[in-house]
N, C-alpha and C positions, 0 to 999 in steps of 0.2 A: 459662279459665285462672286458676290460683291466684296471688294477689299477696301478697307479704310487704312490710312496711314496716320501715325502719331509720331511727333518729334519730341524727344524727351531726354532727360538726364538721369532721373531716378536716383537722386543723390541725398538720401537713400529712397528706395521704393516704400511708399506708405499707403494708407487707406484712400487718400485722395486720388492717387494714381490708379488704384484698382477701380475706383468709381468712374474715373475718366474713361478707361478702357471699356467698361460695361456701357456707359452712357454713349460713347462714340459708336459702338455697334448698334445701340438702340436708335439713335437719331438718324443714322445713315442707312440702316437696314443691312449693314455689312455682316457677313458671316466670318470673314477673316480679317486679321489685324496685323499690320507690319509696323514695327517700331524702328525708327531711325534714332539711335541712341549714342550719346557722347561716350568716348572711351574712358581712359583712366585720368584724364584731366578735363576740367569743365569750364563753363563760360565765366564764372566768377574769378578765373585766374588762379585756381587752386587745384590740388589733386582731389579726386573723388574720395569720399570717406571710405568706400569699399570698392574693390576692383570690379571691372566691367563684367566678369563672368558671374559673380554673385548677383549683380544687378540684372543681368540677362536672365538668370534662372528665376529670379523673383518675378520678372515680367511674364515669363512663359507660364509660371504657375498660376498667374492671375489673369489670364485671358489673351495674352499675345500669342501669335502663331509663328512669328519670325522676327528676329532682332538683327539689325544691320548696324555696324559701327560707323558713326560719323567721323570722317578724317579729322585729325587733331587740329589742322589749320583752321577749320570752321568751328569745331567744338570749343575752341578757346578764343573765339573772336567776338566782336560786337554783334548786336542783334541783326544788323543787315547782312553781314557775312555769314553768321550762324544760320539764318533763315535761308539765304540764297543757296548755300552749300547743301543744306538738308533737303530743301525742296527739289533741287536739281537731282540729288541722289534718289529720292522717292520717285520723281517723274521718269528718270531714265530706267528704272526697273521695268516700266511698261505695263504694270498690272494694277496700280492703285486707281480706283474709281473716285475716291474722295480722300480728303484730309480733314481731321478734326482736332481742334486745339481749344484749350481752356482760355477764358477771358473774363475780366471783371464785369464787362457790360453785357455780355451774352447776346449781342445784336450783330449778326453777320452783315446785314444790309448797311448799317452805319459804319462799321469797320471797313467794309468794301468801298464805300463812298469816299472815305478819307484816303484809303489806299489809292483810289483813282486819281485824286488831286495830287498826291505825293509822287505817283508814278509818272503822270503826264508832265509835271513841272513846266507849265506854260511859261512863255516869255515874261508875262506879268509876274508870275509866282517867283521866277528866278530873280527878277529885278528887285522886288520887294525884299526877298531874302538877302540879297547882296547888300542892299542899302541898310537894312537893320543890323546885319553883321558888322558892316563898316562903321556903324554908329555905336558899336560896343555891346550890342545885345548878345546874349548867349544863343547857341544854335537852337535849343528848344523854343525860346521866346521868339526868336526871329522866324522860325518855321511856323509857329502859331499865328503870328501877325500876317505872314504871307497867305496862310489859309483864310484868315478873316477877310483879306482884301479880295482874293480870287474866288472864294466860295463862302460868301457871307452867311448863307443859310446854315453853315456848319459851326458858326461862332458859338452858339449855345451848347455845342457838344464837345468843345475842346478839352473839357476835363477828362475825356476818354484818354487823352495822350499823357495823363499824369500817372497811369497805372501800367506796371511792367508787362503783364500778360497781354493787355490790349496792344501795347507797342509791338511786342513780338508777333502777335497775331496779324497786325497790319503789315509787318515785314514779310510774313508768309504770303499774304495776299498780293503784295507788290511783286514778290518773286514769281508767283503763279501767273500774274498778269504779264510780266516781262517775257516769260517763257511761252505765253499763249497756250498754257497747259490745259488739257481737258479735265484735269483733276478738279472736282467740285469741292469748295471749302464749306465747312460747318464749324460752328463754335458751340461750346457748352459753358454755362456760367460756372466760374470757379466757386467752390463751396469751402467753408471753413476759413482758416487764416489766410491772409494775403501772402504773396510771394516773399516780401521783405519783412513779414511779421515774425519776430522772434518769440512771441508770447507762446507759452506752452500750457494751454488750458482748454484745448478743444479736441474733439474726436478727430478733426481734420486739421491738425497742426501743420505748419509749413515744413518743408525739408530743412530750411535754415534753422527753425526751432529745434528740430530733432538733432541736427548736428551739434548745436550749441549745448543742448541738455546732456547729450552723450559725453561731450568734452568736460562739462562742468561737474557731472555726477560720477563719472568713471564707472558707469553701471548701465548695461544694456537693458536691464529690466524696466527702466523708466519709460521706455518707448513701447512696451508690450501692447498697450491698448491703441497705439497709433499706427500699427502695421498689421497686415493680414496675419492670421495665426500661422499659416504655412511659411510665410516669409520670416516671421519671428523665430520659429524653430530652426530654420536654415541659418540665419545670421548668428543665432546664439551659439551654434556649433563653431563658427569662425571667429567669434569675439576673442580678442587678445591673441589670436593666432595669425590672422592676416589683416585684421582691421580692428580699430579705426585708424585711419590716416588723416591728419589734420594739416592745415597750411604751414604751421611751424615746422613740420617734418621736412620741408624743403629748404629751410633757412640756410643751413650750412652749405648745401650744394649750390644754392643761388649765390651766396656771398662769394664762394670760390670762383664761380663762373664770371661774375661781375669784375672781381679784382683781376682775374687772369686776362680778360679781354681789355680792361681799362689800362693795364700795364703793357699792352702791346703783344699779347700772346698770339699764337698762330690760330687761325680760324679756317673754316671750310664753307665755301659758298659756291653754288653753281658747279660743284664738282672740282673746284680749284682751290689749292692751298694758297693762302696769301698772308702777308704780314699786316696786321691790323694797326691802324692808327686809333688813338683814343676816341671814343664816341660810339653810340649805339644806333645811329639813324638807319642803318641798313636793316634793322629788325622791323617786323610788321607793326605798323601803327605808331611808330616812335618818331617824333620830330626832334629838331635840334634843341629846343627849349627843355624838353623832358630829358634828353641825353645829358645836357650840361648840368641840370639839377641833380641828376643821378650821380654823375661824376663827383659833384661837390660833396655828397654825403657818403661816398664809398669808403673813405678812411675809417668811418665809424663802424664798429661791429654791431650792426643792428639786426634784430630779429625780422622775420618776414613782416609781421604786423607793424612793427615800429618803422620799418623802411617805407611801407605803404602809407603810413600816417604822415611821415615827413614829406613825402612826395605829392600827396594829394593837394588839390587847390580848388578854388571855386570853378575853375574850368576843367579840372581833371579829377574825376571821382576816384574813390578808393578802389572800386572794382576795376576801373580802366587801368589804374596803376598796376594792380595785381596781374591783369592780363598782359600788360607790356613786359613786366618782369618775367612772366612765364614764357613769353615769346623768345626772350633772350636765353632763358634756361634750355628751352627745347629746340633752339636753332630754327626758329620760324622767321624766314626772311620776307621782306616786302616784295622783292623781285619775284620770289617763288609764288606768293599768293596772287600777285598780278598776272603771272603767267597762267596759273591754274584757272583763274576766273575767265581769262580770255579764251580758254579751251573748254568751256562748259563745265567747269568746276570739278568734276569727278571723273575717274578713270576706271573704277572698279567698285564692287559692292562686297564688302567683307562680312560674311556671316559670323555672328557670335553665338547663335543658337536658334533652334526651331523645334516645333512640336512634330512628332512623327505623324500625327493626324493631318498635318499640313503638307505632307510630302508632295501632293499634287500641285501646290502653290509653287514649290521650287521648280518643278518641271515647266510650269507656265512661265516663270521668270526667265529661265534659260532660253526659252523660245522668243520671248517678247523683249527682253532687256537689250539696251544698246551698249551696256557695259558688262564685263564678265562678273559672274557670281563666284566668289572665292570662298571655299571652305577649308582648304589646306594651303598654308603659306608656301610649301614646297613647290606647289604648282603655279604660284602667282606670276612669276616672271615669264612663264610660257603663255599666260593668258593676257597679261597687260602688254600692249604693243608699243607704248610710248615711253621714252626716257623720263619724261615728266611724271608719268603715272608711277613708274618704279620709284622715283625719288619721293613722291608723296607717301607711298607705302612704307618706304624705309624710315621716313620721319615718324610715321605711326608706330612702327616697331620699336624704334629707338625710344620714343616716349613711354611706351608700355614697359620696356625693359628698365628704364630709369625708375618708373613707379615700382616695379617688382624689386629692384635693388633697395629702395626705401623700405618696402615691406619686409624684405629679408633681414635687413639690419635692425629694424625696430622690434621684430618679433622672433628673430632667430629661426626662421622657417625656410623651407625650400624656395629656391628661385623659380619664378613662373616664366618659363621660356616660351615665347610666342610661337616658336617653330614646333614645339612638342605638346603644347597645351591643347587638349581637344575642345571642340566647340560643345556647347550645351545641347543635349538632345533629351527631350522628355516624351 
């Protein structure tokens, strides 16, 4: 049986996501669908609006057969790391015949050709890129000019690189090419609102629009027509019990962590306790300039949104700022990410849920996968053979427990313990 992989966040799951699963099976001829999904924190640098188990159940009810959690180091990273980690995880399962992603252009040949240029990075490409960056151009502008010089026939198509799903799709293709993976890529045209479109007036509104309207209206009923009926009934039962969680819900925790470290608190890195000097450069994707600017604004008691606003600049987007802050909060270190990437990104595949009808798929994965398939955390350390893999998993668990603590205090509900929470089986 043919198997297609989809990389997703489902934050929250909506009609467009159900359409994508159905369309992915249609265009690839696949009978089975594996989802590689972000856990409780996502690429925008924020907590997910609802926990990973609710989002897993939604996906399984709407056509997915198996949901695997994307480790938090990649789920909260930029497009290149997000794609590389997710593609590596899908590839190492050993059963995916193809991958299908949404894009604004819907042209896999064009996206693949651009990915070829960016993957090969010829000497000429690197020289032009370096010269333009040295001349003060932003990276996107310098990259586009390098493409124009080295692949002039693509000049008329550079608008493709102005759209977020196209960019992410190109990163998936680059990751596949670098791995020399046998997984065949497909794309389907994104329908309805764009990824960054906050307009709430279509059958296929964006996840961003859904999150915004839930926060603005304080009413889950406003999204009833935007999500599959079965998903709406499920999340309605959890509304104001375990969700919604918004970026502002991490403000106090974040401010404490920043002040604690900036004032020379004790930290933990590479398994060793150390006395910290002021500065945040050891965290993933944070440079000295950002660290210094962050220290400057720390005495002010700013909300999450206000802190992101004062730290953003023409060279640093709001979203990248939010990701950097989240890396600090979740103890995601540059040295760890570098180490994981050098060791083929992932060490395990943690199941969040599956359909009983897909039990044969699990058996096939156990035979074909180059990494262990984990369904019970109690068994994880026996399955994961490397110290780095154990450390990655512990960070995943810590992140999920932090999220659960936020939920517990916001809604006065039970704590969701990763060691006792069962996976979703439908």
